[in-house]
N, C-alpha and C positions, 0 to 999 in steps of 0.2 A: 502286516500290521507295526506300526513305531509302536516301539517302545520310549516311555517318557521315564526320566526317574521317576521313582514313585517316593521321594523324599521331597518331591516338588508338587505332586500331586494334590490336588483339594480335595477334602473330606467334608460334604453337606450332608443332611438332613433327606432321607429323599423322598420324594414325591410319588403320587398316583401314577404320572407317565414313566414312571421308571419301570413301572410294575412289568410288562414284558422283559426288559433287560434283566430284573432283579429274576423272574421264573429260570430266563437261561441260565443262568447264572449257575440255582439254586440245582436246575437239573444237571449240568455240569459237574459239582461239587457232589454228589450224595448220585452221580455213573463210575466217580471216581473210585468209592469207598464198597460198591456192591455193583453186581451187574440189573440196569434197570428191568422193570415192569411190566413198564407201557412204553411207548415212543415220548420221544422230546417232543413231539406235538399235541399230541393227546395230555400229557403232561404240562403242558404251556395253557392248552383251553381248559384244563381242570384246577391251575395254579393263580391264573390271572385275577380271577371272580373273586380267593380269596385274600391273595395279596391287597388289589384296590381297594377292601373293606378294611383290612387290617394297616392300611400303611396311613389308613382315617381314624384311626381307633388311637384312643387318648392312652391303653397300655402299652400298645406298640412304639417302638422306637427303630429307624432304622438309616444307617448312614452309609455312604457309601462313597467311593474314589473315582475322579471321573479324570479319563485323558485330557487332553485339547481337545479332539474333536468329536467330545460328548460319551465317549462310550463308558462305560462304568466296567471297571476292572476289578473291585472289590466292593465287597460288601459287609456288613456285622448285624445283628438284629437285637435286639433288647425287649424280654418283655416282665412290665411290671407285674407280679404277684401283690394284691391286695393281701393284707393280715387281716385276721379277728381282730379286732380292738382289742387292748390290752389293758389294764389297769396301773401299769407298772409302765419307767421309762424304758420304750423300744422303737423299734423304726416301724414304720407303714408296711416296707412292700419288704419283697422277695423279689431277687432279679433273676431272668433265665436267658441265660446268652445263647446264642444258638445261630447257626449258619454264616460265620465267621468263614470268607474265601474270597482267594485273589487267583486272580487267573495267573497261569503258570510262571509267561515272559514276564511277569513284577513279583515272582516273589522271593523272601530271602535279600529280599533289602530292605525290610524295617517297614512295609506299607501296611501286612499283617497287624504288627504293634499298634502300629498309627491307630488304624481302626478300633483296635478292641482299647487303646487309652481313652479313645474317642468313646466307647460305651460305657465305662468306666468312669472317669469324670462326668456323664451324664446323671450317676445314682447319689453323690450326698443331696442335690438337692432335694432329688423324688424321696429322701428320707427311707433309703434302701438299706434293710440287714445283712443281706449277704449276695453274692453272683453264685449262679450252680450254671453248670455246662457239661455236658458228656462229649469228652473230646475225641478228638480219632485221635491212633498212633503216632499221626507226624504230626501233629499241633499240641499231644501233650507238653514239649517241652520249651514250647512258649509262652502256655497257659500256666508253668509252672514257672517259668521266667519273670511274669509280670506277678506271682506271687497267690496264685492259687494253689491249692493240697489237695488232698485228701481227706474227706472230712472222719473222726469217728463219731461224731453226734447223730450218723442220720440211718435211719433205715429205709430200705426201698425194697418194691414186692414186684415182680415183674409179673404178669396178666399175661394168661393166654389169646395168643389172637386167635379170634372166629373166622375161620373161614365164608366167604360171602357169596 
């Protein structure tokens, strides 16, 4: 694989035809964090319909970094979560950032930050109140450099997983 300068790679919105590459990158991303519970082929078969559906859904925005050969080498997902209407001046959405992933050969050269900045820049026109995410240990410093902080104003309750 020829590695191109990540600072020069175009970033564009993802389209449904990107779903197979996005599914593969998602598998690679999550498999780096924990051992997979299903084969890559099974995961891709399960993820493809979800990706095709959600790439066309207005609440999901996805951007990809593309090498000259058409290979997607990085991605970031943003889900806009509508808030209940409020009688005071307040933004209309929350933003959930997820699945920021860059292939290893393209890391540590600014591409992850470019993808993140692209997603952040899409938020003001959508009246996004705040962005939330769950960073991996490796990505925490990237997000902190981009202004993310640990909130003092949120509560969380983890729910038990049900065995299926």
